[in-house]
N, C-alpha and C positions, 0 to 999 in steps of 0.2 A: 703116493704108493698107492695102487689101486686095491680093493680088497682080493681079487682073485691073484694078486702077486705077493700078498703077505709072506706065505711059507716060503717062496724061492728069495724074496729080499732078506726074509730071515736066515736062511742057508748061506746067502752072500755075507751077510753081517757077519754070521760066524766064522767064515774063511777071511774077512778083513781082519777080526780079531785072533785067529791063528797066525795070521802073518805079522800082525804087532806083537803078537807074545815071544814069538821066535826071533823078531829083529831087536826090539827095545828094550823086553826085559832086563837084558844084562848090560846096557849101555849105564856108562860112568854117571852121567847126571841123575838117571832113575835110581841107582843103587845108592849115590849120595842122599839125596834129597828124600826119596822114599823109605830106606832103610835105616841107613844109619843116623840120619838127624835125629830121629826120635831119641834114639838109644843116647846120642852126645847130649841132647836136651836135657835127659832125665839124669844123666850122670854128673853135669853141672850143676844141676839143682841139687841133688844130694851132696856135692862138696859144699854147698853153702851150711852145712852143720844142722838143718830144720830136722828134727823128731817128726816125722809123720808117720802114721800107720803105714802097713805093707799095703793092705787092700786099696787104699786112696793113691799109693804110688802106682800101683801095678794098673789100677783102672784108668789115670792118668796115661801110662804107658801106651795102654791098648787105644784110648782115644786118639792119641798123638799117632801111633802107628797106621790105623786105617785112616785118618785123615792124611798122612804125608804120602803112604803109598797109593791110594785111590785118585791123588792128584797129582803123580807124579809122573805117570806114562802118559796119559792124555795130552796135557800141554806142551810136550816134547814132540809127538808125531808128527802135527803140519809142519813144523818148521824144518825138522828133518828131511820129510818128504818133498817139502818145497825146493830144500836144498839139494836133495837128489836128482831132483825132476820127476820122480815119480809120482808126484801128485796128479800133474796132466793126466797121464795114463790111467789113474784110478778115476778120474773123473769123465773120463771119455767111456769107462766100461758100461754097461747097462745096469747101473745101480743108482738109485736117489741119493739125494744128499745126507736125507733122514738116515739112511742104510749105512752110510759112511759113518756118520757121526755115533750111531748105535753101536756099529763094529768096535770103533775105538773107546766108547765109553766099556764095552763090554770086555776088552782085554784090561782096562782099569779097575774095573770092577773084580773080576778074578784075581788081580795080583792082589789088589788091595783086601780082599778076603782070604786069599793064601796065608799072607805075612801075618795078618791078625791072629788068623786060626792058631799059628804057631805062638803068637805073644799070649793069647788064653790058655795054652797048654801049658807055658810057663809057669804061669800065675797060679794053673791048678796044682802042679808039681812043687811048688812054692808052700803050698799047703792052705793057700786061699779055697774057702767053699762055694761051689757054685748053686747058690740059692735059687735062681730063676734062669734055667739054661734056655727055655721058650724065649724070654724077652730076649735075652743077650742075643739069639740068633735072629730075632726078628730085627732087632736094632742094627746089628751087624749089617744084615742085607739092605734096608732101606737105605742105612747112612751111607754104605757104599756106591749104591745108586746116585745118592744126593752129592758126596764129594767127587765123583767121577763126572759128575754133571758140572760142578764147578771147574773141574779141570778142564773142561771143553771150554767152558766160556773164556777161562785163562787163554785159551789158546787161538782166541779171534781176532788179536792184532795182528796184520798180514806182515809178516817177515819169513826170510829164510835161515835165520840167525837163530838156533837154539838159544843161546846163551841170554838173548835180550829177554824170551818168553821166562827162563828161569829167574831173571834178576826180578822181572813183574810178579811171578808167584811167590817170590820171597817176600816181596813187600806186603803182600795181600795174607800171605798163610801165615808169617811170626806175628802179626798183631792180633789174628784169630787164636792162637794159641794160647797168649798170655791175656787174653778176655773171657776166656771160655771155662774158668773155673778149673783148669787142670792142674796149677801150681798153687792157687790158693781158694780154699773150698768157697762155694757161692755163700753160705752164712756168714763169713766173715768180709764180705765185699760191702761198700756201703751201696746207698739206695741205686747211684748213678752207675756203679758197677753193675750192678745186676743188671740194670736197664741196659748194657753195653752187651752183657753176657746175653742176654736174652733174643739179642740179633745174631747170634753166630749160630748153626746148625749144630756144629761142634760141643757146644754147652750141653743141648738136649742128648746127643749119644754120651757123653761123658756121665751124665744124669744116670742114664740107663744100664750102663757098666757098673757103675757104683751101685745100684739098686739090685744087680744081678748078683755081686758077692757080697755086700753087705746087708741087705734089706732096706738101707737108707735112701732116700732121694730128697731134692729140693721142689722138684715139678713132680706133679702127678704123672704116674707111669702113662695113661694115655695121653695126656700132653705132649709128654715128650714124643712118642710115636707118631702123634697127629701133625704136630708141629714138622717133625721131618719129611714127613708124607707130604704137606705143603710146599716147603722147600724143594723137595725133590721136582714136583711137578713144576713150580715156578722156574729153576735153574734147567730143567729140560726144555721147556718151552722157549727159554730163552737162548739154549744151544740152538734150536731149530730156526729161529729167527736170524740169530747173529750170523750162523753159518751160510744160510741162504744169501743174506745181504753181501758176505764177504768171500764167499767161495772163488768168484774170479780174482779176487786182490791177491788172496792166499797162493794160486797157481800161477799168477804173475810173480 
């Protein structure tokens, strides 16, 4: 993408995002894996009889909601479009690969932020005080970009069967949920558990959410934001390389 064409490519990326919003937001797998799954996980955890503070549970729900929603749309787009034979038409249009990827990421980002905002409002309605709103908003935006990029990376394997990608995403996302301090506070994890948690971007977002509601945190706030930003650039660069290498295979 040359500099002179950036505004036009951004306009085309937004057009791709709008197309994704209209077509894929209400698909069954997106709703199940993006909206219902975090709620079911939290309910299953509550039924275990553990007495945990409301702010801990709501913070975990917000973290899971953004993670699941932002990674629910993008992995399914390429297989569905490959199955419908629309990916070839999109690839033949005057848009760069980066524009297509960014448009799909934008659709995932909007979906994730929108559903997460509802979850935050529910938490506030339950009586949780929002102590650091700016930090929460910054964490949500940066994490939405990061998790959307992860979703695009999960869509790299060339396949026209959406269920194959969904199985792959489940194998990757569920372990991250359980090592990210959502169900067990980081303070209660052994040293090797903290080491595993430090490898997950979800850990830092959940830490920011808990800080926003409770003023308590495990990592320094600036560290949380910085690490999420590094993860975002790392995954975003990985998306560009992977999509350039596998675009032909996905179209086929």
